C-alpha positions as CSV (number, residue, x, y, z in Angstrom):
1,M,-3.7,128.8,-42.8
2,A,-7.1,127.6,-41.9
3,F,-10.1,128.7,-40.7
4,R,-10.6,127.6,-37.3
5,S,-13.4,128.0,-34.5
6,R,-14.1,126.5,-31.6
7,R,-17.1,126.7,-31.7
8,L,-18.4,125.6,-35.4
9,E,-15.3,122.3,-34.3
10,A,-16.8,121.7,-31.2
11,L,-20.0,121.5,-33.5
12,L,-19.3,119.4,-36.1
13,G,-16.5,117.2,-34.1
14,G,-13.2,118.5,-36.2
15,R,-11.5,120.8,-37.7
16,V,-13.4,122.2,-40.9
17,D,-10.0,120.8,-43.6
18,Q,-10.6,118.0,-42.2
19,L,-14.3,117.2,-42.3
20,T,-15.4,113.4,-43.0
21,Y,-18.8,112.8,-44.9
22,E,-20.0,111.5,-41.7
23,Q,-19.7,114.1,-39.4
24,V,-21.5,116.4,-42.4
25,A,-24.2,114.1,-42.4
26,A,-24.9,113.5,-38.6
27,L,-25.6,117.4,-38.5
28,V,-29.6,117.0,-39.8
29,D,-32.6,117.4,-37.8
30,V,-29.6,118.9,-35.3
31,E,-31.4,121.7,-33.7
32,E,-28.2,123.4,-32.3
33,A,-26.7,123.0,-35.5
34,A,-29.2,125.8,-36.8
35,E,-27.8,128.8,-39.8
36,A,-26.1,131.7,-37.6
37,E,-23.6,134.2,-37.7
38,D,-20.8,132.0,-38.7
39,L,-22.8,128.5,-40.4
40,D,-24.7,128.8,-43.9
41,Y,-26.1,125.8,-45.6
42,K,-27.7,125.0,-49.6
43,R,-29.0,122.4,-50.7
44,E,-27.0,123.1,-54.3
45,L,-25.4,126.1,-55.7
46,T,-25.1,126.8,-59.6
47,A,-23.4,129.9,-59.7
48,S,-23.9,130.1,-63.2
49,D,-26.6,132.3,-63.6
50,P,-26.8,136.3,-62.9
51,K,-28.6,135.1,-59.5
52,G,-26.6,132.2,-58.5
53,K,-23.2,133.9,-58.5
54,E,-24.6,137.1,-57.1
55,E,-26.0,134.6,-54.1
56,L,-22.1,132.9,-53.8
57,A,-20.9,136.5,-54.3
58,K,-23.1,137.9,-51.6
59,D,-22.3,134.9,-48.8
60,V,-18.9,134.8,-49.8
61,C,-18.8,138.6,-48.8
62,S,-21.1,138.7,-45.9
63,F,-18.6,136.5,-43.9
64,A,-15.5,137.7,-44.8
65,N,-17.1,141.1,-44.0
66,H,-17.8,139.8,-40.0
67,I,-16.7,137.0,-38.1
68,G,-16.0,134.2,-41.1
69,G,-18.0,131.0,-40.9
70,I,-19.1,128.1,-43.4
71,L,-21.2,127.3,-45.8
72,V,-22.3,123.9,-46.5
73,I,-23.3,122.8,-49.9
74,G,-25.4,120.2,-50.0
75,L,-27.4,119.8,-47.1
76,A,-31.2,121.6,-47.4
77,E,-32.7,123.5,-44.7
78,A,-36.0,123.7,-43.2
79,R,-36.4,126.9,-40.5
80,G,-32.1,127.3,-40.6
81,V,-32.2,123.1,-39.5
82,P,-30.7,120.6,-41.5
83,S,-33.3,119.3,-42.9
84,K,-31.9,116.9,-46.2
85,I,-29.4,115.4,-47.4
86,M,-28.9,116.4,-51.1
87,D,-25.9,115.2,-52.2
88,L,-23.6,116.9,-55.3
89,D,-23.2,115.4,-58.0
90,V,-19.9,117.5,-60.2
91,D,-16.5,117.2,-61.6
92,W,-15.6,118.2,-58.5
93,D,-12.0,120.6,-60.0
94,A,-13.8,121.4,-63.0
95,W,-16.4,123.2,-60.0
96,L,-13.3,123.8,-57.9
97,R,-12.5,126.0,-60.8
98,H,-15.6,127.3,-61.3
99,L,-15.5,129.2,-57.7
100,A,-12.9,130.4,-58.1
101,Q,-13.7,132.6,-61.2
102,V,-17.3,133.6,-60.0
103,I,-15.4,134.4,-56.1
104,G,-13.1,136.3,-58.0
105,S,-15.0,137.7,-61.1
106,T,-17.2,139.3,-58.1
107,T,-16.2,140.4,-55.6
108,A,-14.3,143.6,-54.5
109,P,-11.3,143.2,-53.5
110,P,-11.7,139.1,-54.1
111,V,-11.9,137.1,-50.9
112,R,-9.8,134.8,-49.8
113,Y,-11.7,131.7,-48.8
114,E,-10.7,127.8,-48.9
115,A,-13.2,125.0,-50.3
116,Y,-13.1,121.3,-49.5
117,P,-14.8,118.5,-51.0
118,V,-15.7,116.4,-48.7
119,R,-16.7,113.5,-50.7
120,D,-19.0,110.1,-50.0
121,P,-17.2,106.6,-49.1
122,E,-19.7,104.8,-50.8
123,D,-19.4,107.2,-54.3
124,P,-16.8,109.4,-53.6
125,K,-17.9,111.1,-57.3
126,Q,-20.8,112.9,-54.8
127,G,-21.3,114.6,-51.5
128,F,-20.8,117.9,-49.8
129,L,-19.1,121.2,-50.6
130,V,-17.5,123.4,-47.8
131,L,-16.7,126.8,-48.2
132,A,-14.5,128.5,-45.4
133,V,-13.7,132.6,-45.4
134,P,-11.9,134.1,-42.9
135,R,-12.7,138.0,-41.4
136,S,-11.0,139.8,-43.9
137,P,-8.6,142.2,-42.8
138,H,-9.0,144.1,-46.3
139,G,-12.9,144.3,-45.4
140,P,-15.6,145.8,-46.8
141,H,-15.8,143.4,-49.3
142,A,-18.2,144.4,-51.8
143,V,-20.4,142.4,-54.1
144,T,-19.2,143.7,-57.8
145,L,-22.2,142.5,-60.0
146,P,-25.5,144.7,-60.9
147,P,-28.2,143.5,-58.5
148,V,-31.1,140.7,-59.6
149,K,-33.2,142.6,-57.9
150,A,-33.2,146.7,-57.9
151,S,-32.9,147.9,-54.4
152,E,-32.0,151.8,-52.9
153,K,-30.2,150.9,-49.7
154,A,-28.0,148.0,-51.2
155,L,-25.0,149.4,-51.1
156,R,-23.3,145.7,-52.5
157,Y,-22.4,144.8,-49.2
158,P,-22.8,142.3,-47.2
159,R,-22.2,141.5,-43.7
160,R,-23.2,138.3,-41.8
161,T,-25.7,139.4,-38.7
162,G,-27.1,136.4,-37.2
163,S,-28.0,133.7,-38.8
164,R,-29.3,136.9,-41.8
165,T,-27.0,138.5,-43.8
166,D,-27.9,142.4,-44.7
167,W,-26.2,144.8,-46.0
168,L,-24.4,147.7,-44.6
169,T,-25.0,150.7,-44.4
170,E,-23.0,153.9,-45.3
171,T,-22.1,154.9,-42.1
172,D,-21.1,151.2,-41.9
173,V,-19.0,151.4,-44.7
174,A,-17.5,154.6,-44.4
175,T,-15.9,152.8,-40.6
176,A,-15.0,149.9,-42.3
177,Y,-12.9,151.6,-44.6
178,H,-11.5,154.2,-42.0
179,R,-10.7,150.8,-40.4
180,R,-8.8,148.8,-42.8
181,F,-6.6,152.1,-43.4
182,T,-5.7,152.4,-40.2
183,E,-4.7,148.6,-39.4
184,A,-1.2,149.2,-40.4
185,A,-0.9,151.6,-37.3
186,D,1.6,150.6,-34.9
187,R,-0.2,147.5,-32.6
188,G,2.5,147.5,-29.8
189,Q,0.7,151.7,-29.1
190,R,-2.3,149.5,-28.9
191,L,-1.1,146.8,-26.7
192,L,0.2,149.5,-24.3
193,A,-3.4,150.9,-24.1
194,V,-5.2,147.9,-24.0
195,E,-2.7,147.4,-21.3
196,Q,-3.6,151.2,-19.2
197,E,-7.2,150.9,-19.5
198,A,-7.0,147.0,-17.4
199,L,-5.4,148.8,-14.8
200,A,-7.0,152.2,-14.6
201,G,-10.5,149.4,-14.1
202,L,-8.7,147.8,-10.7
203,P,-9.7,148.3,-8.0
204,P,-7.2,149.3,-4.6
205,S,-4.6,146.4,-3.6
206,N,-1.6,146.6,-2.6
207,M,-0.5,142.6,-3.1
208,P,1.3,141.0,-6.5
209,H,-0.4,140.6,-9.3
210,L,-0.1,139.1,-13.2
211,L,-0.8,141.0,-16.3
212,V,-1.3,139.6,-19.7
213,T,-2.2,142.2,-22.7
214,M,-3.0,140.7,-26.1
215,T,-3.4,142.4,-29.4
216,P,-3.8,141.3,-32.9
217,E,-2.0,142.1,-35.7
218,V,-5.0,142.2,-37.4
219,P,-7.8,143.5,-35.8
220,G,-11.2,141.4,-35.4
221,D,-14.5,142.5,-35.0
222,M,-17.0,140.9,-31.8
223,P,-20.1,142.7,-32.8
224,I,-21.9,143.9,-29.1
225,N,-25.7,143.8,-29.4
226,R,-27.9,141.8,-27.3
227,E,-27.8,138.7,-28.1
228,S,-24.6,139.0,-28.3
229,Y,-23.7,140.0,-25.0
230,Q,-26.2,137.1,-23.4
231,R,-24.1,134.3,-25.3
232,H,-21.1,135.9,-24.1
233,E,-22.4,136.4,-20.4
234,R,-23.7,132.9,-20.7
235,D,-20.3,131.4,-21.7
236,L,-18.0,133.5,-19.6
237,V,-20.3,132.8,-16.2
238,Q,-20.6,128.7,-17.0
239,G,-17.1,128.3,-17.7
240,M,-16.8,129.5,-13.8
241,R,-14.3,131.5,-14.7
242,F,-16.1,135.4,-14.1
243,Q,-19.0,135.7,-11.7
244,R,-19.8,139.1,-13.2
245,V,-20.2,139.9,-16.9
246,R,-21.3,144.2,-18.1
247,I,-20.6,146.1,-21.7
248,G,-17.9,149.1,-21.6
249,S,-16.7,151.3,-24.0
250,R,-16.1,149.0,-27.5
251,R,-16.0,145.6,-24.8
252,L,-16.9,143.2,-22.4
253,I,-15.2,143.3,-18.7
254,A,-15.8,140.3,-16.3
255,T,-14.8,140.3,-12.6
256,A,-14.3,137.1,-10.3
257,G,-13.6,138.0,-6.3
258,E,-14.1,141.2,-5.7
259,Q,-14.0,140.9,-2.4
260,T,-11.6,138.3,-1.8
261,M,-8.0,138.5,-1.6
262,T,-7.6,137.2,-5.3
263,P,-9.5,139.0,-7.5
264,Q,-9.9,138.7,-11.1
265,Y,-10.5,141.3,-13.8
266,C,-10.4,141.0,-17.1
267,E,-11.2,143.2,-20.7
268,L,-12.6,141.9,-23.3
269,H,-12.2,143.8,-26.2
270,R,-14.3,144.1,-30.4
271,D,-11.4,144.1,-32.2
272,G,-10.0,141.1,-30.1
273,S,-7.4,143.0,-27.7
274,G,-8.0,141.3,-24.1
275,A,-6.3,142.2,-20.7
276,W,-6.9,140.0,-18.4
277,V,-5.2,141.3,-14.2
278,S,-5.0,138.3,-11.6
279,A,-4.3,138.6,-8.0
280,L,-1.3,136.0,-7.6
281,P,-2.1,133.7,-4.5
282,V,0.7,134.5,-1.9
283,Q,2.5,133.7,1.4
284,M,4.2,135.4,3.6
285,V,7.7,134.1,4.8
286,M,10.5,135.3,6.5
287,F,14.1,135.9,5.1
288,D,17.0,137.7,6.3
289,G,14.8,138.9,8.8
290,A,12.3,139.9,6.3
291,Q,8.6,139.4,5.6
292,F,8.0,139.3,1.7
293,N,4.9,138.0,-0.5
294,Y,5.7,134.9,-2.0
295,A,4.5,133.1,-5.2
296,D,5.5,129.9,-6.5
297,V,7.0,129.8,-10.3
298,N,4.1,127.3,-10.5
299,A,1.5,129.2,-9.7
300,V,3.1,132.0,-11.5
301,A,3.4,129.6,-14.6
302,S,0.0,127.8,-14.3
303,E,-1.9,131.5,-14.1
304,L,0.0,132.4,-17.2
305,L,-0.6,129.6,-19.8
306,D,-4.8,129.7,-18.6
307,M,-4.9,133.2,-19.1
308,L,-3.2,133.4,-22.8
309,Q,-5.4,130.4,-23.7
310,F,-7.9,132.5,-22.8
311,L,-7.7,135.9,-23.8
312,A,-6.6,133.9,-27.8
313,T,-9.7,131.8,-26.8
314,H,-11.7,135.2,-27.1
315,A,-9.7,137.2,-29.9
316,R,-10.4,134.1,-32.2
317,D,-13.5,132.4,-31.6
318,R,-15.4,135.7,-30.3
319,A,-13.7,138.4,-32.7
320,G,-12.7,136.1,-35.8
321,V,-8.6,137.4,-35.3
322,S,-6.5,134.8,-37.7
323,G,-3.0,135.2,-37.8
324,T,-0.4,136.7,-34.8
325,M,-1.1,138.0,-31.5
326,L,0.6,140.7,-30.3
327,I,1.5,139.2,-25.9
328,K,2.8,141.6,-23.3
329,A,3.1,139.7,-19.5
330,A,3.7,141.8,-16.7
331,V,3.9,140.7,-12.8
332,C,4.1,143.7,-10.0
333,E,4.2,143.1,-6.0
334,A,1.3,146.5,-6.3
335,P,-0.4,147.3,-9.3
336,H,0.5,151.0,-8.1
337,R,4.0,149.4,-8.8
338,H,3.5,148.7,-12.7
339,P,4.4,152.5,-14.7
340,Q,1.0,152.5,-16.0
341,G,-0.9,151.7,-13.1
342,P,-2.9,153.9,-10.5
343,P,-2.1,155.7,-7.3
344,R,-0.9,153.9,-4.6
345,P,-3.4,152.8,-2.4
346,N,-3.8,154.2,1.7
347,L,-3.4,150.4,2.7
348,N,-0.6,148.3,4.7
349,P,1.1,146.1,5.2
350,M,3.1,147.1,1.6
351,L,5.6,143.7,1.4
352,R,8.0,143.4,-0.8
353,F,7.7,140.4,-3.5
354,R,9.6,137.5,-4.3
355,I,8.9,134.5,-6.9
356,D,10.6,131.4,-6.5
357,Q,10.5,127.5,-6.5
358,N,8.9,125.0,-3.3
359,D,11.5,122.3,-2.3
360,K,10.3,119.0,-2.3
361,W,8.1,118.8,0.7
362,G,6.1,122.2,-0.9
363,R,7.6,124.9,1.4
364,P,9.1,127.8,-0.1
365,H,12.9,128.1,-1.1
366,V,14.0,131.0,-0.8
367,A,17.9,130.5,-2.4
368,M,19.8,133.1,-2.7
369,S,20.8,134.0,-5.9
370,T,16.9,135.6,-6.3
371,Q,16.0,138.7,-5.1
372,S,12.1,140.6,-5.0
373,C,11.9,142.7,-7.6
374,R,8.3,145.4,-7.2
375,Y,7.8,145.1,-11.6
376,A,9.1,142.5,-15.0
377,D,7.6,142.2,-17.9
378,A,8.2,140.0,-20.9
379,E,6.5,140.6,-24.5
380,A,6.3,137.9,-27.2
381,A,4.3,137.3,-30.4
382,A,2.0,133.4,-31.6
383,L,-0.1,132.5,-33.4
384,V,-4.0,133.0,-31.8
385,D,-4.4,129.2,-33.1
386,D,-1.9,127.7,-31.3
387,L,-2.7,129.3,-28.2
388,A,-6.3,128.7,-28.4
389,D,-5.2,125.2,-28.8
390,G,-4.1,124.2,-25.8
391,G,-0.7,122.0,-26.8
392,T,2.5,122.4,-26.7
393,E,2.7,125.5,-28.6
394,L,0.4,127.2,-25.7
395,V,3.2,126.1,-23.1
396,Q,6.2,126.9,-25.0
397,A,4.8,130.4,-24.7
398,T,4.3,129.9,-21.8
399,A,7.8,129.1,-21.0
400,L,9.2,131.5,-23.6
401,V,7.0,134.8,-21.7
402,A,7.7,133.0,-17.8
403,D,11.6,132.7,-18.2
404,E,11.7,136.8,-19.0
405,L,9.7,137.2,-16.0
406,V,11.7,135.5,-13.9
407,H,14.5,136.8,-15.1
408,A,14.2,140.2,-13.3
409,F,13.6,138.1,-9.6
410,G,17.1,137.0,-10.6
411,I,16.2,133.0,-11.7
412,P,17.4,131.5,-15.1
413,E,14.6,129.2,-15.7
414,A,11.1,129.2,-15.2
415,V,10.8,125.3,-14.1
416,F,7.4,124.8,-14.0
417,T,5.3,121.2,-14.8
418,R,4.2,121.6,-18.1
419,R,7.1,122.7,-19.3
420,S,7.5,119.4,-20.1
421,E,5.5,119.4,-22.7
422,A,7.5,122.4,-24.8
423,V,11.5,121.2,-23.6
424,P,12.7,117.8,-24.3
425,R,14.3,116.2,-20.9
426,Q,18.4,115.1,-21.5
427,H,17.7,112.2,-21.8
428,D,15.6,112.6,-24.7
429,L,17.9,115.0,-26.9
430,P,19.0,113.4,-30.5
């Protein structure tokens, strides 16, 4: 599976496994392309003497032990910013075999990586080499070579920290091993725990809510420090989704509209898990002499799609998650109707809840086949990249989850606007 990073793809102008020579060369003198926790440069990498082998092993281990990243070989840097093109001139096949042998023999457990030669179209024998290293579920990875420069503090477990590489302390190593051996635990229990913790943070409400929870099958790691918090806060607030971001226990908590009828509450965990609770926009309608809170299928599906993509992007780009995400979505007529929800608040009115579709004039159409429902949920699994990229696969996942949710309201299928991107129309079928 190709290494993916939304931040790096935006910076580089394309996927790491599809980069052109011109895209890499264009990084020269670009301040935004400075070395970072997921990006490093080397003017050359011989990996033939002990020092060169140690540097290569340290570089790939440091990415694998953190959130993953790429090493661009063939670009010199000045104060971290790419400054000059230093084309490699090598026998590419022999060079790649040599790198594989060095990395395999100097890291334990061996680090998984991907190598992409980026050849100069005017001289294919020259170019850059990009090494992409995803965050590893098998860490911590150690450098097995004897240290070139003796150090009492170096335990030989490197990890990327900002734009530099640090060595893990004894506590860091013990924690990493503990995570390795506990990652096989039931991720379903983690999903329920994340969901329950988000519900506990909600303000009192008697309005319908949509809750989406995700957890990765292989946990990631989002460091929380002053620098990363400021960056994440800026991204979340500038994205216009949330107004306030604060730090919780091993998580970020983002909120918006706390004094409105449609508040938003989101918890983004260090391991890439996340939960977003959104008050649904509803109308009050009369049907059969009773008053209901009513939500249109399009509104529910649109919220669901945005929440799936947002939580997947958090897992991939902040916590370095790759692979499969477990998903749970739930709708309830009020938070206390959720099995894990808070006690019923002393608020009025408390109306029953319906989901249906608007008619062609945009008016609620409450069909006889539908019914009110206090609580409904759905579960699914999807690749984090498919969800974060926002293409057809995201729409398909949304349709799958939305269908299960609306079944509890007597509706066979959640027909919403973007579903046509995922489900062919009858006359399009072969």
